[in-house]
Structures are given as structure tokens and as C-alpha cells.
N, C-alpha and C positions, 0 to 999 in steps of 0.2 A: 286645416288640419292640424298644420302645425301646434297652434295654439291649443287645438282640443287634447293633442298628446302630451304636449307641456303641463297642461292642466290635470291630467289623470296621473301625470307622474308627480307633480306635488301633493296631489291629496295623497297618494302612495305614502309617500315619505312622511308627511303630518300624520299619517295614522301609526305610523311606526313612532314615530315621536311621543304621541298619547300614551305608548304603553312601552314606556323605557326599560323597565326592569324585564319585563317578558322579551322585548325583542332582543336584551343583551345576553339573557339565559340562552335562548333559542341560537344566539350567535357563537355562543361557546364551544358548540360541537363541532362549527367550520374552523374556529380558532383552532381548537388541540389538534384537530385533522389534518390541518395543513400544515401547522408547526411540527407535528410528529413526521410527516412525510419528508419536510423539507431537512430536518436534523437525523432522522435515520439514512436517508439517502447520503448525508453530508460525512456521517461516521464511516457508510460501506465505502465512500469514494476516497476519503482517506485513507482508509485500511488499505484499498485496494494500489493508491499511487505510492503507498508506503512500500507494498509487496514487489509494485513494478520496479520500483528505482533498486531496491536490494538486489532484483534478479538481474537487471539491465547492467548492474555495479558487476556483475559476473563475465559480461560481453555477450552480445548477441550474435556474435560472430563465433565465439569458443565452445568447444568441447571440453569438458572437463573429467581427468582418469584420477583417481584416487586409490589409494591402495586400502585394502580390508584384510582385516586377519582372519584366513578360511577357520570354519570351525574344525576342532580336533577331531580326528578321527581313529578309530582302533587299530586300522591298518597304517597309518602313517606313523602312529606312535610306536609299533612293533617295528617296522622298518629303521625308525631312529635309532630303537633300542639295539638292534642288530649292527648297525652301521656305527654303533659307541658315539652318534651323535645328540648331545644335551639338545632337550626341547627349546631352552630360552636362546641356543644358537641358530635355530633353524630360522633361514630366511624366506620373505615374502613379497608379494606387492610388485611393484612396478621397479623396471629397470633402465639401462642405458641402452640394453637391447631393443626393450619396446619402442625406444626414442629412434633407435636405427629402422625398426620395422615399419613404422608408421611413415615416417620419411620416404624409404625406400617405396613402399608399397601402395601408399594411398595418394591420388592428386588431390590437386587444390589444397594442399596444407601449407600455409605461409609460414608458421613459427609454432616452435613448441618453447615452452616455458616449463621448466624443473622445479620444484619447488620439495622442501622439507623442512620440519619444525622441532624444534626441543625446547625446554623450559629451562634455565640455567640462573645463576646468581650471574647479578651484572654490577661492578662495583665502581663508583667513581669516588674523588678525594673526599667527597662530603657525604656519601649516601652508598647504599647498597637496596638492590632491589632483584626480585625475582623477574624475569621476564622471558616472554618466547622470543626465543632468535628463530626468524624466520631465513632460511638459507635460500638463494634464488639468484638470478643472471642479470644484468645489466638490461633485460628487456622489462622488469617488471614493473617500472613506473607506468610502460605505455600498455602493458597487457593488462594488470590491476586497478590503472586509473589511479594511480598513487600522484597525492598532490606534492607540489614542489614547497615547502615550506620556508628552506632557508638551505644553503649550501648547495651540493649535488650528489648525484648517485654514483656508484661505482661504476666502472667499465669492466668491457670484456677481458683488457688487457690485464686490468688488478685483480680480476677472477682467474684467469690462467696462472697468472703468479702467485697465488694466495696470497693476496697482501693483507696486512691485518691492518683491514679499514672497516669500518662499519657506519649504518645509517640509523638514527634513532625516530622513533615516534615521537610528535609534540609531546604528549603525556608524559612519557618517560623521561623526556628532554628535562621537563619541569621537575621531576621529582629527582633525578640525578644531580641537577644545575640551577639549584634553584634561585641564585643570587648571581648569575652572569652567563655569558655566552657559553655553548656548548661545543662551537665548529672549531677544529684543532686541539681540543682535549682528548684525553685518552681514558678508557673504561677497561676494567680487567675481565676477563671473561676465562675463569679457571686459571692458568699458568700465564697466558698472555695477555699484553695491552693492545688496544685497539683505538685507532686513531678517527675520532667521530669528523665524517667530512660534509653531513646533510641533515636535514631533519625532514623526513617525509610523512605523509598521512594518508590513511586509505579517504578516497575522497575524488573531488575532480578539482581540476585546476583552476586556479582563483579563488578557492578557500580564503579566508583569511586565517590568522592565527588561532584564533577562539573557536571559529565553525569548524575547522580542521580538529583541534584537540575533542571537541564535542563529537565530532564524527569518528576519530579514534576510541574514545569512550565508548560507544555504540557497537564496537568491532573487537575488541581485546585490546585496550589501550596501551600495555605496556610491550613493546617491539622492539626488536634489534635485527635491521636486514644486514645479512652478511651475504658476501660471494660464497656462492654453494661450493666452490673447491677450495677456499679458505676454511670453510666450516668442516670438510670433510677431511682436510687434513691437520688442523689444529685443536680442533674441539672432540675429544673424547666419546662424548654421547653420539657425535655424528660418524666417527670413524667405527665404532662398534654396532651401529643402529641395526636391526633387523630389516629395516626397509632402505633399499636404495633411494625411493624417492617417494615422497608422500602423496604428490599431485603431479600431474602433468597439463598446464593448459595448453592445450591445441587449438590456434587460431585459424579459421580458413579464409581463403580469398575472397568469400562473400556470403551472405547470411541464405541466399538458396540452396549452397552446398552443403549447411550446418546438417538437415535430416540424413542426407546420404552417406557422410562423412561420420557420423555417430554411429548409423548401422554399420559402416564399415569397419571402424574401429571395433567394434563390439564383436563381429566375423573375426577378426583378427587376433584380438585376446582369447578368443576362445579357444581358437585353434591352437594358440601358442602356451597357453597356461592350464597345467594338468589340473589346479584349484581356483575356485573362485574366490581368488585373494583380490580381486579389484570392484572398482564400480564405477558406472559412467553416468555422467550429469549433463545435461543438455539444457543450457539456460534459456532457448529461444522455445524448446518444447514447455518448459517450466513457466513462463512468461504465457504462451498461449492459453496454458491450463488455468494460471490464476487469472487470466480475464474471463475465461468460461465460468470459472466458479463465481467470480465477482457477478458476473450478468445473474446468475441464478440469486447470488445471495442480494442484489440490490430488487430483484423480482420479488423475493420472500418478503423483505423489508418494506418495500413497497406497498405489497398487500396489505399486511399488515398495519400500517398506515391509514391504507384505503378503507378498512373498515371502521376506522373513526371517522371519516368522512363519509362513510355511508350512513352511519349512526346519525351524525349529525344530518344529514339531508331527511332523514324519517323523522328526526324532532322537528325539522320546519314542514314538513307536510303535515305531521299532528298536530302542530300549533296554527297551523293555516286551516285545516280543517276546523279545529274549535272556533276560529276567528270567523269563518266564514257561519257557522252555527249562530253566534250573537251577533253577528252584523248582518243578519238576514232582511230586519226592517230597512235598515240604511239602503241596502242593495234593490229593496222594492221600492223606495224612493226614488233612487237615481234612475232606476228604469221606468218608472211613471214620468219621471221630468226630460226623458227622452233620450236617456243614455243608452247606448246598444252593447249586446253582448261581449262585442270586442272591447268596448272602453272597460268593463267589468272585468275583462280577462287581463288586459294590458294593467291595471291596476294593482292586481294580486300579484301578478310577476314581477311588477316592480317591487312589489313589499318582498318577495322572496329573494329576490334579486340582489336588492339593498344589503337584507340581512347577510346574504353568501359571500359577496363581495367584499363588505365591510369585513366579515369576518374572517376572509380570504386573504386582506391586506394585514390586519392585526395577526395572522398567523403567519405570514412571512416575516414581521418582524420578530416575532418570537422563534419561529423556526431559522433565523440566520442568527439571533442572539445565543440560542442554546449550543449549536457547535462551538461557540467562542470560547462560551465557559467551560465547556467540557477539556476542551484544548489547555486552557488555562488550568482547571484544577486535577486532571490527570494526565497531561501529557499525551493526550491520544489524539494522533493528526486528524483533523476535519477538514473535508473542503467542499463548500456551498456552491453548486454549478448553477448557474444562469437556468439551465434547462429544467432543473430541479424548481426554481421559483418560477418558472412560465408554467410548468406543467400545473402547479398546486394552482395557480391562478386561473387556468382554464377549468380544471376540474371545480374549484368551487364556484365557478360560473355557471358550468353545466347542471351542477347540483340545485343551483337556484331556479334553474330552466325548467330541470325535470320533475324536480319533487315540489314545484310551485304549480306546475301546469294541472294536474289533477285538480287541488282546490278551485284554482280559477275557473276551471270549466266547469265545474260544480256549482260554484255562485253563477255563473253566466246563466246556467240553465234552469235557476229557480225561477217559477213562475211569478211575475210581478205582481197579482192580485193576492196569492199566498204568502208571498213575503210580507205585503203590507199588513194583511192580518197578523202575522206574528208577533 
């Protein structure tokens, strides 16, 4: 029995080898179908992971409050005019009172990080750059995943004393001090000089200097971190700002409390602010939405690529039906010599499965290579997952069986006498 099946398998492979060009052309549909499935899913997975990492860096336990300038209303403008208050002096957004209200009224809040930003000229002994002044507190490295490259971050004591210290991003350090170390050096911002005590970068602890610099380049590279009290007392742009805080990062005690705390903060802000001068971002919800969107995106991409596989399967069926017609006499001879219908079915199924599996293997090589080429040429992140490779191979095998079964059964159903007369 085993010898019989082995002989049938060998005969099927030999028939494919006798028509190499036709077999190769038939295989191309499976090759491009499998390759496109893997490549498209790799691009989708890369985009998903990049979006997830960006959102995760905001903190899955965090709720982010940001100041937002409210739309100008005629009534408010009239009130400002009657009170002789210039429009440019009107304040809006987040205040210290908001911090106190959240701390005193909402449970499961572990920490609140205030932040505010302005742009200003930063001058070193050898260079001058326009940079982002990011005023915050000593909790910023932990809350914002700042990676320590060199030195240290400022402390709460330095913040309370309005100490003239600062921390630079790696990219700004290279521009201001291209020929030497920056720790212990000073930079001038407006009329004051600030001592550099550390080099920190957006990213995760353990990044090396180059990686951190690249991470900073992706997220506004020229940054000076300042104690928030220092910024508000020493730098004019902060002292006369229309917003007290640009951002409040609120960390909860656990991720399971995030939705409830986000809703509670929304209700509290709505009750205490006359205007919609704030906006709330919940990274955990954004992450869930991104994952759901990516699932739909993968389904769409997989369906588009699956059409290529379907077309390839139809091509296999078409060629095999034509093969049955041109090999009718051969089938009649085999049946006359004792071959059973199952032998004929297995012979044709072997041919279709070999075509589809060989095409699947070549398609996998193509599908793995294409994302690497895309990443190298366009810097678009791509991730080839073992699931996509395994799924493509299984689908190519099923295509060989499903689309080869009808031609095989049709060949086996031929009457041996009629086949010999063909």
C-alpha cells in the first residue's frame, strides 16, 4: 500500500517536471499571494507596535490634562472690555487649584506632575540654539520615562529654592557643546545663567547615547528641562504666561482605576471651569482603541492579500482542468492497467499540493524579504510574525487541496473505455 502511494506521488511530481514553465506560471499566483499576505501584515503589525509604544510611553496608569484655549465669545469679550482687561491678559487652562481639587476629592490618585513649556534662545560659550524650555518637577523622569544619559535630574529641594540648574536633551547637548562635556558647564537663558547637572532623553532607561539621541529626534530634539518654580520666578515667558500649567500628568495607583478616575476628573473640571479650557487624554483608552483599529486594519489588509491567493487557486484549478483534458488517454491507460479512482485522485491532488506548497515556500521568502526592503528604504517599521508565516503556509496548502479536488475527481470519474478512445 505504501509503495502504491509512493509511486503515485512520484508520478505526480514527474508530470509537473515535464511541464516546468506551465507549473512555474501556475505557481506565481500562490507566490505573490503568500508574499503579499505576509508583507501587508508585517507593515500593519509594525505600525501597530509603533503606535502602541508611543501611547504606552504616555503611561498606562496616567490620565493627562492639558490646557486648551477656549473659543472667543462675544459675551466674554464684552465683559473683558467693560472691566478694562486686555484680551491678551486673560488667563485660561489649568491652575494650582485644579491640582488641589484633584488631590483632595478623587481617590486612588498617586501623583500629579505639573508641566509647562515655552521656546527660548539658549546660549552656550560656543553656540546658540532656540530650544523648548520644559518646566516640570523632580518626578518627571519616572512619570515621563526619561532615560538618564549622564549626570542627574534636579531635586524637589532645588525646585523649591528656584535653583539655577537645568538638564539638557542629548541632541541639544551636542549642538551647544560639540567638542566637550556639558556637565558642570553653564548656559544662558534670557539674563540668567544655569548650571547643567544632567543629560536626559525621552525613552527608556538603558538606552545608549545614540539610541537616546535618535529617540529625542523623534520627539522634539532640542529640550531644556528646568525646575518649574525656577522657570516661573526667573524666566519672563513663564512669569507672564496666560496659562499656569500646560499639562498635568495624573498617575493612578492601578490601571483598573484609570477609567473611573478619568471620568471623575472630567466631571470635576466641568463643574469648576466655566469654559472648556482643558482637554483630557487617557492613554489606556487610546491604546485599546489603537488595538481595535489595528485588528480591523489587519483584517482589511489580509482580505486584500487573500484575494491574490484566491486568484492563484482559481489559476491552479483552471490549469488542472486543462491538464485533465489533455491527459485523458493517459488516465484511460492507467485505469486499464489497474489503477483505481483513488489513485487518480491522489495523483492530481499531489500535483496541485506540490504547486501550492512550493509557491507558498517561495512566497514566504518573498514576504519576509519585502518588509526588510521597505524598512531599509523608507524607515517604516515592519514586523514579520510567526503567525502570519504559519497562516500563509496553511492557506496555501488548503488552496492546493480545495482547488485541486474538483479536477482530481473529474479525472477519476472518466470512463476508461471512453478515455482510451480519446
